[in-house]
The first five atom37 places (N, CA, C, CB, O) and aatype in JSON, in Angstrom:
{
  "aatype": [12, 16, 11, 1, 12, 8, 2, 14, 14, 8, 14, 7, 11, 19, 10, 1, 6, 18, 10, 1, 3, 9, 2, 9, 16, 0, 0, 0, 1, 8, 10, 1, 19, 15, 1, 19, 16, 10, 15, 1, 9, 10, 2, 7, 0, 0, 7, 9, 15, 0, 3, 12, 15, 10, 1, 10, 15, 6, 0, 10, 7, 16, 8, 14, 0, 13, 17, 18, 3, 12, 5, 0, 15, 18, 3, 12, 17, 5, 0, 15, 11, 11, 11, 1, 14, 0, 9, 1, 0, 13, 8, 0, 0, 0],
  "atom_mask": [
    [1, 1, 1, 1, 1],
    [1, 1, 1, 1, 1],
    [1, 1, 1, 1, 1],
    [1, 1, 1, 1, 1],
    [1, 1, 1, 1, 1],
    [1, 1, 1, 1, 1],
    [1, 1, 1, 1, 1],
    [1, 1, 1, 1, 1],
    [1, 1, 1, 1, 1],
    [1, 1, 1, 1, 1],
    [1, 1, 1, 1, 1],
    [1, 1, 1, 0, 1],
    [1, 1, 1, 1, 1],
    [1, 1, 1, 1, 1],
    [1, 1, 1, 1, 1],
    [1, 1, 1, 1, 1],
    [1, 1, 1, 1, 1],
    [1, 1, 1, 1, 1],
    [1, 1, 1, 1, 1],
    [1, 1, 1, 1, 1],
    [1, 1, 1, 1, 1],
    [1, 1, 1, 1, 1],
    [1, 1, 1, 1, 1],
    [1, 1, 1, 1, 1],
    [1, 1, 1, 1, 1],
    [1, 1, 1, 1, 1],
    [1, 1, 1, 1, 1],
    [1, 1, 1, 1, 1],
    [1, 1, 1, 1, 1],
    [1, 1, 1, 1, 1],
    [1, 1, 1, 1, 1],
    [1, 1, 1, 1, 1],
    [1, 1, 1, 1, 1],
    [1, 1, 1, 1, 1],
    [1, 1, 1, 1, 1],
    [1, 1, 1, 1, 1],
    [1, 1, 1, 1, 1],
    [1, 1, 1, 1, 1],
    [1, 1, 1, 1, 1],
    [1, 1, 1, 1, 1],
    [1, 1, 1, 1, 1],
    [1, 1, 1, 1, 1],
    [1, 1, 1, 1, 1],
    [1, 1, 1, 0, 1],
    [1, 1, 1, 1, 1],
    [1, 1, 1, 1, 1],
    [1, 1, 1, 0, 1],
    [1, 1, 1, 1, 1],
    [1, 1, 1, 1, 1],
    [1, 1, 1, 1, 1],
    [1, 1, 1, 1, 1],
    [1, 1, 1, 1, 1],
    [1, 1, 1, 1, 1],
    [1, 1, 1, 1, 1],
    [1, 1, 1, 1, 1],
    [1, 1, 1, 1, 1],
    [1, 1, 1, 1, 1],
    [1, 1, 1, 1, 1],
    [1, 1, 1, 1, 1],
    [1, 1, 1, 1, 1],
    [1, 1, 1, 0, 1],
    [1, 1, 1, 1, 1],
    [1, 1, 1, 1, 1],
    [1, 1, 1, 1, 1],
    [1, 1, 1, 1, 1],
    [1, 1, 1, 1, 1],
    [1, 1, 1, 1, 1],
    [1, 1, 1, 1, 1],
    [1, 1, 1, 1, 1],
    [1, 1, 1, 1, 1],
    [1, 1, 1, 1, 1],
    [1, 1, 1, 1, 1],
    [1, 1, 1, 1, 1],
    [1, 1, 1, 1, 1],
    [1, 1, 1, 1, 1],
    [1, 1, 1, 1, 1],
    [1, 1, 1, 1, 1],
    [1, 1, 1, 1, 1],
    [1, 1, 1, 1, 1],
    [1, 1, 1, 1, 1],
    [1, 1, 1, 1, 1],
    [1, 1, 1, 1, 1],
    [1, 1, 1, 1, 1],
    [1, 1, 1, 1, 1],
    [1, 1, 1, 1, 1],
    [1, 1, 1, 1, 1],
    [1, 1, 1, 1, 1],
    [1, 1, 1, 1, 1],
    [1, 1, 1, 1, 1],
    [1, 1, 1, 1, 1],
    [1, 1, 1, 1, 1],
    [1, 1, 1, 1, 1],
    [1, 1, 1, 1, 1],
    [1, 1, 1, 1, 1]
  ],
  "atom_positions": [
    [[-31.83, 21.73, -0.73], [-32.73, 22.77, -0.23], [-33.42, 23.44, -1.42], [-31.95, 23.82, 0.63], [-32.77, 23.8, -2.4]],
    [[-34.73, 23.59, -1.34], [-35.51, 24.2, -2.41], [-35.4, 25.72, -2.33], [-36.98, 23.77, -2.32], [-35.5, 26.31, -1.26]],
    [[-35.2, 26.32, -3.48], [-35.14, 27.78, -3.53], [-36.56, 28.32, -3.49], [-34.38, 28.27, -4.8], [-37.4, 27.92, -4.29]],
    [[-36.82, 29.24, -2.57], [-38.15, 29.81, -2.44], [-38.27, 31.1, -3.24], [-38.48, 30.08, -0.96], [-37.3, 31.82, -3.45]],
    [[-39.48, 31.35, -3.69], [-39.76, 32.57, -4.43], [-39.54, 33.78, -3.52], [-41.19, 32.56, -5.0], [-39.85, 33.74, -2.33]],
    [[-39.01, 34.82, -4.09], [-38.81, 36.05, -3.34], [-40.11, 36.84, -3.31], [-37.67, 36.9, -3.96], [-40.63, 37.24, -4.35]],
    [[-40.63, 37.06, -2.13], [-41.84, 37.85, -1.92], [-42.99, 37.46, -2.86], [-41.53, 39.32, -2.1], [-43.39, 38.25, -3.71]],
    [[-43.51, 36.24, -2.72], [-44.6, 35.79, -3.6], [-45.86, 36.63, -3.4], [-44.91, 34.31, -3.35], [-46.09, 37.14, -2.31]],
    [[-46.67, 36.78, -4.44], [-47.9, 37.56, -4.32], [-48.94, 36.82, -3.48], [-48.47, 37.88, -5.71], [-48.91, 35.59, -3.39]],
    [[-49.83, 37.56, -2.89], [-50.96, 36.93, -2.2], [-51.8, 36.24, -3.27], [-51.82, 38.0, -1.39], [-52.02, 36.8, -4.35]],
    [[-52.27, 35.02, -3.01], [-53.05, 34.29, -4.0], [-54.31, 35.04, -4.46], [-53.45, 32.96, -3.44], [-54.79, 34.82, -5.57]],
    [[-54.83, 35.92, -3.62], [-55.99, 36.71, -4.01], [-55.7, 37.59, -5.21], [0.0, 0.0, 0.0], [-56.58, 37.84, -6.04]],
    [[-54.47, 38.06, -5.3], [-54.07, 38.89, -6.44], [-54.09, 38.05, -7.73], [-52.65, 39.49, -6.2], [-54.54, 38.53, -8.77]],
    [[-53.61, 36.83, -7.64], [-53.61, 35.93, -8.79], [-55.05, 35.55, -9.14], [-52.77, 34.66, -8.5], [-55.41, 35.48, -10.32]],
    [[-55.87, 35.32, -8.12], [-57.26, 34.98, -8.36], [-57.99, 36.1, -9.08], [-57.96, 34.67, -7.05], [-58.83, 35.84, -9.94]],
    [[-57.66, 37.33, -8.75], [-58.26, 38.49, -9.46], [-58.02, 38.38, -10.96], [-57.67, 39.82, -8.93], [-58.91, 38.65, -11.76]],
    [[-56.81, 37.97, -11.33], [-56.48, 37.82, -12.75], [-57.31, 36.7, -13.39], [-54.98, 37.53, -12.93], [-57.76, 36.82, -14.53]],
    [[-57.51, 35.62, -12.65], [-58.3, 34.51, -13.17], [-59.77, 34.92, -13.36], [-58.21, 33.31, -12.22], [-60.41, 34.53, -14.34]],
    [[-60.28, 35.7, -12.43], [-61.69, 36.1, -12.5], [-61.93, 37.21, -13.52], [-62.17, 36.55, -11.13], [-63.04, 37.36, -14.03]],
    [[-60.91, 37.98, -13.81], [-60.97, 39.09, -14.76], [-62.23, 39.93, -14.62], [-60.88, 38.57, -16.17], [-62.37, 40.67, -13.65]],
    [[-63.15, 39.8, -15.58], [-64.34, 40.65, -15.61], [-65.55, 40.05, -14.9], [-64.7, 40.93, -17.03], [-66.65, 40.6, -14.97]],
    [[-65.35, 38.94, -14.21], [-66.47, 38.32, -13.49], [-66.77, 39.15, -12.25], [-66.16, 36.84, -13.11], [-65.87, 39.44, -11.46]],
    [[-68.0, 39.51, -12.08], [-68.47, 40.27, -10.93], [-68.21, 39.48, -9.65], [-69.97, 40.62, -11.07], [-68.45, 38.27, -9.62]],
    [[-67.73, 40.15, -8.6], [-67.41, 39.47, -7.34], [-68.64, 38.77, -6.76], [-66.85, 40.47, -6.32], [-68.54, 37.64, -6.27]],
    [[-69.78, 39.42, -6.81], [-71.01, 38.81, -6.27], [-71.36, 37.55, -7.04], [-72.19, 39.81, -6.33], [-71.71, 36.53, -6.44]],
    [[-71.26, 37.6, -8.37], [-71.57, 36.43, -9.2], [-70.56, 35.31, -8.95], [-71.59, 36.81, -10.69], [-70.94, 34.14, -8.88]],
    [[-69.28, 35.67, -8.82], [-68.25, 34.66, -8.56], [-68.47, 34.0, -7.2], [-66.85, 35.3, -8.62], [-68.34, 32.79, -7.07]],
    [[-68.8, 34.8, -6.2], [-69.05, 34.26, -4.86], [-70.25, 33.31, -4.89], [-69.3, 35.4, -3.84], [-70.22, 32.24, -4.29]],
    [[-71.28, 33.71, -5.57], [-72.47, 32.87, -5.69], [-72.11, 31.55, -6.37], [-73.59, 33.61, -6.48], [-72.53, 30.48, -5.93]],
    [[-71.33, 31.62, -7.44], [-70.91, 30.43, -8.18], [-70.08, 29.49, -7.29], [-70.1, 30.84, -9.42], [-70.22, 28.27, -7.36]],
    [[-69.2, 30.08, -6.47], [-68.36, 29.3, -5.57], [-69.09, 28.86, -4.31], [-67.13, 30.1, -5.19], [-68.58, 28.06, -3.52]],
    [[-70.3, 29.4, -4.12], [-71.13, 29.11, -2.95], [-70.45, 29.55, -1.65], [-71.44, 27.61, -2.88], [-70.41, 28.83, -0.66]],
    [[-69.92, 30.77, -1.7], [-69.37, 31.42, -0.52], [-69.97, 32.82, -0.46], [-67.79, 31.47, -0.56], [-70.56, 33.3, -1.43]],
    [[-69.81, 33.48, 0.67], [-70.35, 34.83, 0.77], [-69.48, 35.8, -0.03], [-70.43, 35.28, 2.25], [-68.3, 35.54, -0.29]],
    [[-70.08, 36.9, -0.4], [-69.35, 37.94, -1.12], [-68.22, 38.47, -0.25], [-70.29, 39.09, -1.55], [-67.13, 38.77, -0.74]],
    [[-68.48, 38.59, 1.04], [-67.47, 39.08, 1.99], [-66.27, 38.13, 2.01], [-68.07, 39.22, 3.41], [-65.12, 38.58, 2.01]],
    [[-66.52, 36.83, 2.03], [-65.43, 35.85, 2.05], [-64.55, 36.01, 0.81], [-66.0, 34.42, 2.11], [-63.32, 36.08, 0.93]],
    [[-65.17, 36.06, -0.36], [-64.4, 36.19, -1.59], [-63.68, 37.54, -1.66], [-65.31, 36.01, -2.8], [-62.53, 37.61, -2.08]],
    [[-64.35, 38.58, -1.25], [-63.75, 39.92, -1.26], [-62.53, 39.98, -0.36], [-64.78, 40.97, -0.82], [-61.52, 40.58, -0.73]],
    [[-62.59, 39.37, 0.81], [-61.45, 39.35, 1.73], [-60.25, 38.63, 1.12], [-61.84, 38.68, 3.06], [-59.11, 39.06, 1.3]],
    [[-60.51, 37.54, 0.39], [-59.43, 36.82, -0.29], [-58.83, 37.7, -1.38], [-59.93, 35.48, -0.88], [-57.61, 37.85, -1.47]],
    [[-59.69, 38.27, -2.21], [-59.23, 39.1, -3.33], [-58.44, 40.32, -2.87], [-60.4, 39.54, -4.16], [-57.56, 40.8, -3.58]],
    [[-58.77, 40.82, -1.69], [-58.08, 42.0, -1.15], [-56.89, 41.65, -0.25], [-59.06, 42.84, -0.37], [-56.27, 42.54, 0.32]],
    [[-56.58, 40.36, -0.13], [-55.43, 39.94, 0.65], [-55.64, 39.94, 2.15], [0.0, 0.0, 0.0], [-54.68, 39.81, 2.91]],
    [[-56.89, 40.07, 2.58], [-57.2, 40.09, 4.02], [-57.46, 38.69, 4.57], [-58.4, 40.98, 4.28], [-57.53, 38.51, 5.79]],
    [[-57.62, 37.71, 3.7], [-57.84, 36.32, 4.11], [-57.11, 35.41, 3.14], [-59.38, 35.98, 4.16], [-56.87, 35.76, 1.99]],
    [[-56.77, 34.23, 3.64], [-56.07, 33.26, 2.81], [-57.02, 32.3, 2.12], [0.0, 0.0, 0.0], [-58.22, 32.3, 2.37]],
    [[-56.45, 31.49, 1.25], [-57.21, 30.47, 0.54], [-57.05, 29.16, 1.3], [-56.73, 30.32, -0.94], [-55.95, 28.62, 1.42]],
    [[-58.16, 28.66, 1.82], [-58.17, 27.41, 2.59], [-58.14, 26.2, 1.65], [-59.4, 27.35, 3.51], [-58.26, 26.34, 0.43]],
    [[-57.99, 25.03, 2.23], [-58.05, 23.8, 1.44], [-59.42, 23.68, 0.76], [-57.78, 22.56, 2.34], [-59.49, 23.3, -0.41]],
    [[-60.48, 24.0, 1.48], [-61.82, 23.94, 0.92], [-61.96, 24.91, -0.26], [-62.86, 24.27, 1.99], [-62.5, 24.54, -1.3]],
    [[-61.47, 26.12, -0.1], [-61.55, 27.1, -1.18], [-60.69, 26.67, -2.36], [-61.11, 28.5, -0.68], [-61.06, 26.9, -3.51]],
    [[-59.55, 26.04, -2.09], [-58.7, 25.53, -3.16], [-59.46, 24.53, -4.02], [-57.43, 24.87, -2.58], [-59.36, 24.53, -5.25]],
    [[-60.23, 23.67, -3.36], [-61.04, 22.69, -4.09], [-62.13, 23.37, -4.91], [-61.66, 21.68, -3.12], [-62.38, 23.0, -6.05]],
    [[-62.78, 24.36, -4.32], [-63.84, 25.09, -5.03], [-63.27, 25.81, -6.26], [-64.52, 26.11, -4.09], [-63.85, 25.76, -7.34]],
    [[-62.13, 26.48, -6.07], [-61.52, 27.21, -7.18], [-61.06, 26.26, -8.29], [-60.33, 28.04, -6.68], [-61.19, 26.57, -9.47]],
    [[-60.53, 25.12, -7.89], [-60.06, 24.17, -8.91], [-61.22, 23.66, -9.75], [-59.33, 22.99, -8.24], [-61.08, 23.48, -10.96]],
    [[-62.36, 23.43, -9.13], [-63.54, 22.98, -9.87], [-64.08, 24.08, -10.77], [-64.63, 22.52, -8.9], [-64.46, 23.82, -11.91]],
    [[-64.11, 25.29, -10.28], [-64.68, 26.41, -11.04], [-63.76, 26.9, -12.16], [-64.99, 27.56, -10.1], [-64.23, 27.34, -13.2]],
    [[-62.44, 26.82, -11.93], [-61.49, 27.4, -12.88], [-60.69, 26.38, -13.68], [-60.55, 28.29, -12.14], [-59.93, 26.74, -14.57]],
    [[-60.87, 25.09, -13.35], [-60.15, 24.06, -14.08], [-58.67, 23.99, -13.74], [0.0, 0.0, 0.0], [-57.85, 23.59, -14.58]],
    [[-58.34, 24.36, -12.53], [-56.95, 24.29, -12.07], [-56.81, 23.13, -11.1], [-56.51, 25.63, -11.4], [-57.81, 22.53, -10.69]],
    [[-55.6, 22.81, -10.73], [-55.36, 21.77, -9.73], [-55.51, 22.41, -8.35], [-53.94, 21.1, -9.91], [-55.04, 23.53, -8.15]],
    [[-56.14, 21.72, -7.4], [-56.29, 22.31, -6.06], [-54.96, 22.71, -5.42], [-57.0, 21.33, -5.15], [-54.9, 23.7, -4.69]],
    [[-53.91, 21.95, -5.7], [-52.61, 22.25, -5.11], [-52.06, 23.59, -5.62], [-51.62, 21.13, -5.42], [-51.26, 24.23, -4.93]],
    [[-52.48, 24.02, -6.78], [-52.03, 25.3, -7.32], [-52.35, 26.41, -6.33], [-52.7, 25.6, -8.69], [-51.47, 27.22, -5.99]],
    [[-53.59, 26.46, -5.86], [-54.03, 27.5, -4.94], [-53.47, 27.28, -3.54], [-55.55, 27.57, -4.89], [-53.02, 28.22, -2.88]],
    [[-53.51, 26.05, -3.08], [-53.07, 25.72, -1.73], [-51.57, 25.97, -1.56], [-53.41, 24.27, -1.39], [-51.12, 26.51, -0.55]],
    [[-50.78, 25.55, -2.57], [-49.33, 25.76, -2.51], [-48.97, 27.24, -2.61], [-48.64, 24.98, -3.64], [-48.02, 27.69, -1.97]],
    [[-49.73, 27.98, -3.4], [-49.49, 29.41, -3.52], [-49.72, 30.09, -2.17], [-50.39, 30.03, -4.6], [-48.97, 30.98, -1.77]],
    [[-50.78, 29.67, -1.48], [-51.06, 30.22, -0.15], [-49.96, 29.86, 0.83], [-52.42, 29.72, 0.36], [-49.52, 30.7, 1.62]],
    [[-49.51, 28.6, 0.78], [-48.44, 28.16, 1.69], [-47.15, 28.94, 1.44], [-48.19, 26.65, 1.53], [-46.47, 29.32, 2.39]],
    [[-46.82, 29.18, 0.18], [-45.61, 29.95, -0.14], [-45.72, 31.37, 0.38], [-45.37, 29.96, -1.67], [-44.77, 31.92, 0.94]],
    [[-46.9, 31.96, 0.19], [-47.13, 33.32, 0.67], [-47.01, 33.36, 2.2], [-48.52, 33.84, 0.22], [-46.35, 34.24, 2.76]],
    [[-47.66, 32.41, 2.88], [-47.63, 32.37, 4.35], [-46.21, 32.16, 4.87], [-48.54, 31.24, 4.87], [-45.8, 32.79, 5.85]],
    [[-45.45, 31.26, 4.21], [-44.08, 30.99, 4.65], [-43.22, 32.23, 4.48], [-43.48, 29.8, 3.86], [-42.4, 32.55, 5.34]],
    [[-43.39, 32.93, 3.39], [-42.61, 34.16, 3.16], [-42.94, 35.2, 4.23], [-42.9, 34.73, 1.75], [-42.04, 35.83, 4.79]],
    [[-44.23, 35.38, 4.5], [-44.64, 36.35, 5.51], [-44.09, 35.97, 6.88], [-46.17, 36.46, 5.57], [-43.61, 36.84, 7.62]],
    [[-44.16, 34.69, 7.23], [-43.65, 34.24, 8.53], [-42.14, 34.43, 8.64], [-44.01, 32.76, 8.75], [-41.62, 34.76, 9.71]],
    [[-41.43, 34.24, 7.53], [-39.97, 34.37, 7.56], [-39.52, 35.81, 7.78], [-39.37, 33.84, 6.27], [-38.38, 36.05, 8.16]],
    [[-40.4, 36.76, 7.55], [-40.07, 38.17, 7.72], [-40.33, 38.66, 9.13], [-40.85, 39.0, 6.73], [-39.92, 39.77, 9.49]],
    [[-41.01, 37.86, 9.95], [-41.32, 38.27, 11.31], [-40.19, 37.88, 12.26], [-42.64, 37.64, 11.78], [-39.53, 36.86, 12.08]],
    [[-39.99, 38.72, 13.26], [-38.98, 38.44, 14.28], [-39.48, 37.31, 15.17], [-38.65, 39.72, 15.13], [-40.64, 37.31, 15.6]],
    [[-38.6, 36.36, 15.44], [-38.96, 35.26, 16.32], [-37.74, 34.86, 17.12], [-39.51, 34.05, 15.51], [-36.61, 35.18, 16.73]],
    [[-37.94, 34.18, 18.24], [-36.8, 33.81, 19.08], [-35.91, 32.78, 18.39], [-37.29, 33.27, 20.42], [-36.38, 32.0, 17.56]],
    [[-34.64, 32.79, 18.74], [-33.71, 31.79, 18.2], [-34.08, 30.43, 18.78], [-32.22, 32.16, 18.53], [-34.36, 30.3, 19.97]],
    [[-34.08, 29.43, 17.93], [-34.41, 28.08, 18.33], [-33.22, 27.18, 18.04], [-35.69, 27.56, 17.6], [-32.71, 27.16, 16.93]],
    [[-32.78, 26.44, 19.07], [-31.68, 25.5, 18.89], [-32.23, 24.17, 18.4], [-30.87, 25.3, 20.21], [-33.39, 23.84, 18.66]],
    [[-31.4, 23.41, 17.68], [-31.79, 22.1, 17.19], [-31.9, 21.11, 18.35], [-30.78, 21.6, 16.14], [-31.16, 21.22, 19.33]],
    [[-32.82, 20.16, 18.25], [-32.91, 19.08, 19.22], [-31.69, 18.19, 19.04], [-34.23, 18.27, 19.05], [-31.22, 18.0, 17.92]],
    [[-31.19, 17.64, 20.12], [-30.07, 16.71, 20.04], [-30.57, 15.37, 20.56], [-28.83, 17.2, 20.85], [-31.17, 15.29, 21.62]],
    [[-30.3, 14.33, 19.79], [-30.72, 12.98, 20.18], [-29.93, 12.53, 21.4], [-30.54, 11.98, 19.01], [-28.74, 12.82, 21.52]],
    [[-30.6, 11.82, 22.29], [-29.91, 11.29, 23.49], [-28.98, 10.16, 23.06], [-30.94, 10.79, 24.57], [-29.34, 9.35, 22.2]],
    [[-27.79, 10.11, 23.66], [-26.8, 9.08, 23.28], [-27.05, 7.8, 24.02], [-25.39, 9.56, 23.55], [-26.31, 6.83, 23.83]]
  ]
}
């Protein structure tokens, strides 16, 4: 079983560090997305999609999986904190 990170940051927070002093409008234009789209990601109101992962990897020289996996880890952590019904394991028919 893989050990999961405890309360991983939203990828938008990490992206803020990558963008540093780059203006949000200029970054959005460079990524060919709306300013609202990028702002929502940076503020944690939206996730990083597979398409955005590819755009970020091209613009920042990172691997697309870096962004996509970070989003998946964040989503899994958030989902694990929500109350959900108990689910029993499937049993194979004999």
